[in-house]
C-alpha positions in Angstrom: 91.1 -96.3 175.2 90.4 -98.9 178.1 87.7 -96.5 179.3 86.1 -96.3 175.9 86.1 -99.9 175.3 84.2 -100.4 178.6 81.5 -97.8 177.8 81.4 -98.9 174.4 80.8 -102.4 175.6 78.0 -101.2 178.2 76.2 -99.5 175.4 76.1 -102.3 173.0 75.0 -104.6 175.9 71.8 -102.6 175.8 71.5 -102.7 172.0 72.0 -106.7 172.5 69.4 -106.9 175.0 66.6 -105.0 173.1 67.3 -106.4 169.5 67.3 -110.0 170.6 63.9 -109.6 172.3 62.5 -107.8 169.3 63.9 -110.3 166.8 63.6 -113.5 168.5 60.6 -113.1 171.0 58.5 -110.5 169.2 57.3 -112.8 166.3 56.5 -115.9 168.3 54.7 -113.4 170.9 52.8 -112.1 167.7 52.0 -115.4 166.2 50.6 -116.9 169.5 48.5 -113.8 169.5 47.0 -114.9 166.2 48.9 -112.5 163.9 48.9 -113.9 160.3 52.1 -114.6 158.2 51.9 -111.1 156.5 51.7 -109.4 159.7 54.7 -111.3 160.9 56.4 -110.1 157.6 55.5 -106.5 158.5 57.5 -106.8 161.8 60.2 -108.7 159.9 60.5 -105.7 157.5 60.7 -102.9 160.1 64.4 -103.0 160.7 64.9 -102.8 156.7 62.5 -100.0 156.4 64.5 -98.2 158.9 67.7 -98.8 157.2 66.3 -97.3 154.0 65.3 -94.0 156.0 68.9 -94.3 157.5 69.9 -93.0 154.3 69.2 -89.5 155.8 71.1 -90.4 158.9 74.0 -87.9 158.3 71.4 -85.1 157.9 69.2 -86.1 160.6 71.1 -88.5 163.0 73.3 -87.9 165.9 76.7 -86.0 165.6 78.2 -86.8 169.0 78.5 -90.0 171.4 75.9 -88.0 173.6 73.3 -87.6 170.8 73.8 -91.3 169.9 72.9 -92.4 173.5 69.8 -90.2 173.4 68.8 -91.7 170.2 69.2 -95.3 171.4 67.6 -94.6 174.7 64.6 -93.0 173.0 64.3 -96.1 170.6 64.4 -98.6 173.6 61.8 -96.7 175.5 59.4 -97.2 172.5 59.3 -100.9 173.8 57.9 -99.8 177.0 55.2 -97.9 175.2 54.5 -101.2 173.2 53.0 -103.2 176.2 50.3 -100.3 176.8 49.2 -100.4 172.9 49.4 -104.2 171.8 47.7 -103.5 168.5 49.4 -105.1 165.5 49.5 -101.9 163.5 50.8 -99.7 166.3 53.4 -102.5 167.3 54.8 -102.6 163.9 55.0 -98.6 164.1 56.9 -98.7 167.5 59.1 -101.4 166.2 60.0 -99.4 163.0 60.7 -96.4 165.5 63.1 -98.7 167.5 64.9 -99.9 164.5 65.2 -96.1 163.2 67.0 -95.3 166.3 69.5 -97.9 165.6 69.7 -97.1 161.8 70.3 -93.4 162.6 73.0 -94.1 165.0 75.1 -96.9 163.2 76.9 -94.4 160.9 78.2 -92.5 163.8 79.1 -95.8 165.5 81.1 -97.0 162.5 83.0 -93.7 162.6 83.8 -93.7 166.3 85.1 -97.3 165.8 87.4 -95.8 163.3 88.6 -93.0 165.3 88.8 -94.8 168.9 90.6 -98.1 168.1 93.8 -98.5 166.4 93.8 -100.1 163.0 96.0 -103.0 163.8 93.8 -104.1 166.7 90.5 -102.7 165.7 89.0 -106.2 164.4 89.9 -107.7 167.8 88.3 -104.9 169.8 85.3 -104.6 167.8 84.9 -108.4 168.2 85.2 -108.0 172.0 82.6 -105.6 172.4 80.5 -107.4 169.9 80.9 -110.6 172.1 79.5 -108.6 175.0 76.6 -107.6 173.0 76.0 -111.1 172.1 76.4 -112.4 175.4 73.8 -110.0 176.6 71.3 -111.1 173.8 71.6 -114.7 175.1 71.1 -113.8 178.5 68.0 -111.8 177.6 66.6 -114.6 175.6 67.3 -117.1 178.4 65.5 -115.1 181.1 62.9 -113.5 178.5 62.0 -116.8 177.1 61.2 -118.2 180.5 59.4 -115.1 181.9 57.3 -114.6 178.7 55.3 -118.0 179.6 54.8 -116.6 183.0 54.2 -112.9 182.9 53.8 -112.4 179.1 55.9 -111.6 176.2 54.8 -107.9 176.1 55.9 -107.3 179.7 59.3 -109.0 178.8 59.6 -106.5 175.9 59.1 -103.5 178.3 61.6 -104.8 180.9 64.3 -105.1 177.9 63.3 -101.6 176.9 64.0 -100.1 180.2 67.3 -101.8 180.6 68.2 -100.9 177.0 67.5 -97.3 177.6 69.8 -97.3 180.8 72.6 -98.9 179.0 72.5 -96.5 176.1 73.3 -93.7 178.3 76.9 -95.1 179.0 77.8 -94.0 175.3 77.4 -90.3 176.3 80.5 -90.8 178.3 82.8 -91.7 175.3 85.6 -89.6 174.4 86.1 -89.7 170.7 88.1 -87.4 168.5 85.4 -86.5 166.2 84.5 -83.0 164.9 80.9 -82.3 165.7 80.8 -79.7 163.1 82.1 -82.0 160.2 80.1 -81.4 157.0 76.5 -83.1 156.8 75.9 -85.5 154.0 72.8 -85.5 152.0 70.8 -88.7 151.1 72.3 -88.3 147.5 76.0 -87.5 149.0 75.5 -90.7 151.1 74.6 -92.7 148.2 77.5 -91.3 146.1 79.9 -92.1 148.9 78.9 -95.6 148.7 78.8 -95.9 144.9 82.5 -94.5 144.8 83.8 -97.7 146.5 83.7 -100.5 144.0 84.8 -103.2 146.6 81.9 -101.9 148.7 79.7 -102.3 145.8 80.8 -106.0 145.0 80.0 -107.0 148.7 76.6 -105.3 148.6 75.7 -107.4 145.4 76.8 -110.4 147.2 74.8 -109.5 150.5 71.8 -108.3 148.4 71.2 -112.0 147.4 72.7 -113.7 150.7 70.8 -111.4 152.9 67.5 -111.5 150.9 67.1 -115.3 151.5 67.7 -115.1 155.0 65.3 -112.2 155.4 62.6 -113.8 153.6 63.0 -117.1 155.6 62.7 -115.1 158.7 58.7 -114.8 159.0 58.6 -118.6 158.0 60.9 -119.6 160.8 58.1 -118.5 163.2 55.5 -120.8 161.3 58.0 -123.8 161.7 58.5 -123.1 165.4 54.6 -122.5 166.1 52.7 -124.2 163.5 54.8 -127.4 162.5 56.6 -127.8 165.8 54.0 -126.4 168.3 57.0 -124.9 170.5 56.2 -122.8 173.6 57.9 -119.5 174.3 60.3 -120.9 176.4 61.4 -123.3 173.6 61.5 -120.5 171.1 63.8 -118.7 173.8 66.1 -121.5 173.8 66.6 -121.4 170.2 67.6 -117.6 170.3 69.9 -118.3 173.3 71.7 -120.9 171.2 72.3 -118.5 168.3 73.4 -115.9 170.9 76.0 -118.1 172.6 77.2 -119.2 169.3 77.9 -115.5 168.3 79.5 -114.7 171.4 81.9 -117.4 171.2 82.7 -116.8 167.8 82.9 -112.8 167.5 86.4 -112.4 168.7 87.7 -115.3 166.5 86.1 -113.6 163.4 87.3 -110.2 164.2 91.0 -111.4 164.6 90.6 -113.4 161.6 89.6 -110.4 159.8 92.7 -108.5 161.0 95.0 -111.3 159.7 93.3 -112.6 156.6 90.9 -109.9 155.5 87.2 -109.1 155.5 86.4 -111.0 152.3 87.7 -114.5 153.9 85.6 -114.1 156.9 82.2 -113.3 154.9 82.7 -116.2 152.7 82.8 -118.6 155.5 79.6 -116.8 157.1 77.7 -116.9 153.8 78.0 -120.7 153.4 77.1 -121.1 157.1 73.9 -119.0 156.5 72.9 -121.2 153.6 73.1 -124.4 155.7 70.9 -122.8 158.4 68.0 -122.1 156.0 68.3 -125.8 154.6 68.1 -127.3 158.1 64.9 -125.2 158.8 63.3 -126.3 155.6 63.7 -129.9 156.6 63.4 -129.8 160.5 61.2 -132.6 161.7 62.2 -131.7 165.3 63.5 -129.2 167.4 67.0 -130.4 167.4 67.3 -129.4 163.9 66.5 -125.8 164.9 69.0 -126.1 167.7 71.8 -127.0 165.0 70.4 -124.2 162.8 70.6 -121.4 165.5 74.1 -122.4 166.3 75.3 -122.3 162.8 73.4 -119.0 162.0 74.7 -117.5 165.1 78.4 -118.2 163.9 77.5 -116.8 160.5 75.8 -113.7 161.8 79.1 -113.1 163.8 81.2 -113.7 160.5 79.2 -111.1 158.5 78.8 -108.8 161.1 82.6 -108.7 161.7 83.4 -109.0 158.1 81.2 -106.0 157.2 82.7 -103.7 159.9 86.2 -104.7 158.5 85.6 -104.0 154.9 84.1 -100.5 155.8 87.3 -99.9 157.7 89.7 -101.3 154.9 87.8 -99.5 152.0 86.3 -96.2 153.1 88.2 -93.2 154.3 87.3 -92.1 157.8 85.9 -88.8 156.6 83.4 -90.6 154.3 82.6 -93.6 156.6 79.4 -92.5 157.9 78.1 -91.6 154.5 78.8 -94.7 152.9 77.4 -96.8 155.8 74.2 -95.0 155.3 74.2 -95.7 151.6 75.1 -99.5 152.3 72.5 -99.8 154.8 69.9 -98.2 152.2 70.6 -100.8 149.6 70.2 -103.6 152.1 67.4 -101.9 153.8 65.5 -101.8 150.4 65.9 -105.5 149.9 64.9 -106.3 153.5 61.7 -104.4 153.1 60.1 -106.6 150.3 61.7 -110.1 150.8 59.6 -111.0 153.9 56.5 -110.4 152.2 57.2 -112.2 149.3 58.0 -115.6 151.2 55.0 -114.9 153.6 52.5 -114.3 150.6 53.4 -117.3 148.8 52.6 -119.3 151.8 49.5 -117.5 153.0 48.1 -117.7 149.6 48.9 -121.5 149.3 51.2 -121.0 146.3 54.2 -122.8 147.9 54.1 -125.1 150.9 56.2 -123.8 154.1 59.1 -126.5 153.0 59.1 -125.0 149.4 59.1 -121.6 150.2 62.1 -122.2 152.6 64.1 -124.0 149.9 63.3 -120.9 147.4 64.9 -118.7 150.2 67.9 -121.1 150.4 68.2 -121.0 146.5 68.4 -117.0 146.9 70.9 -117.2 149.6 73.0 -119.6 147.7 73.3 -117.2 144.9 74.7 -114.6 147.2 77.1 -117.3 148.6 78.5 -117.9 145.1 78.9 -114.3 144.7 80.9 -114.1 148.1 83.1 -117.0 147.1 83.9 -115.3 143.9 85.4 -112.0 145.6 89.1 -111.8 146.1 90.6 -110.5 149.2 90.6 -107.1 147.7 87.0 -107.2 146.8 87.4 -107.6 143.0 85.5 -110.5 141.6 87.3 -113.4 140.2 86.0 -115.3 137.2 83.5 -117.8 137.6 85.4 -120.5 135.9 87.9 -120.1 139.1 85.1 -121.5 141.3 84.5 -124.7 139.2 87.9 -125.4 137.2 87.3 -129.0 137.1 83.9 -129.1 135.3 84.1 -128.9 131.3 82.1 -126.8 129.0 81.5 -124.0 131.5 81.7 -121.4 128.7 78.1 -120.9 128.5 77.3 -120.8 132.2 80.3 -118.6 132.7 79.0 -115.9 130.1 75.5 -116.3 131.7 76.7 -115.7 135.2 78.8 -112.8 134.1 75.5 -111.0 132.5 73.5 -111.7 135.8 76.2 -110.4 137.7 76.8 -107.3 135.7 73.0 -106.7 135.9 73.1 -106.9 139.9 75.9 -104.7 140.2 74.7 -102.4 137.6 71.3 -101.8 139.3 73.3 -101.4 142.5 75.5 -98.7 141.0 72.8 -96.9 139.3 69.8 -96.8 141.8 
């Protein structure tokens, strides 16, 4: 198990390096190059488009640790290709290819965690390897942000891709008791495996709103950084570093808390923190507010990542885990494909100001936070009145919220 932990850690270090520069540096690089908000939204939507296609991961994705390493290495090398083809449409296509390599390998990663790590320590061990991933992301942003102002952001992406490809090969040495000839799930079967888990559907309904607000705000963050506050690439890198450090320091704590108190408790706290981070960006008059927002969202991301990994382990049998993860990713991916464009279009068209659009994103995330607060540790929903027992006359509001929730869960269940 120790050998597997080390190899798993090295593999995830590569993911942390590549994903951090694509998420934190690529939008800023593109904005400095003159890409408009809708173009930045296209980059922001790429990982979610990949998640939708990840519904086919159990048919087309890797089946063994060696296959996972090849998928991830190939995706990382697409970042190297990007430096030779700095064309916006091509950049978006290559970024989507990178995210596809992760989306197709993620269900196998979840199955491997379930098989490699004992249940009593699974949250702590996943938290440990996730800490290494976050630490690598922070170092990549620290070094990459400095180098981007000197040698160019695209060159930094290429270096990150090369390192990520090398790290990905560590996964090929993992020893995991998985049957490579296990039945493959179709897209329909993956979706059915997700739908059969009521607790997972409840979490997905909350995550649909919570994540939609954060995702929609993503392209707007680049506008705050570059247009409102005129930050350099190094300063943008510092914001990413702070978020990565916060994630690094909190992953193990959230994983241990998930082991002790359950996944829902962890995700509730993370959702509340994510909401605060958007509000800070909406009103930020200086970079100090962005530093604080980065720390808060870093802690929030660690909480939601650890919580989701834990709820999958708690609610889904090992043999269905890969299929259910693909179904969940497809639902969240469909949400993420459209959310960035909504926010970017209303700002570019002048319908809303930048601040107003961020507040709208915060309102959407707030709905998801309420849905998380309503969940019990078992994943079953509590009555809305339980959230505000001291407010009289809540009957009409209670019925309205019940209907709204029923619509959301019904759509998620019947897509």
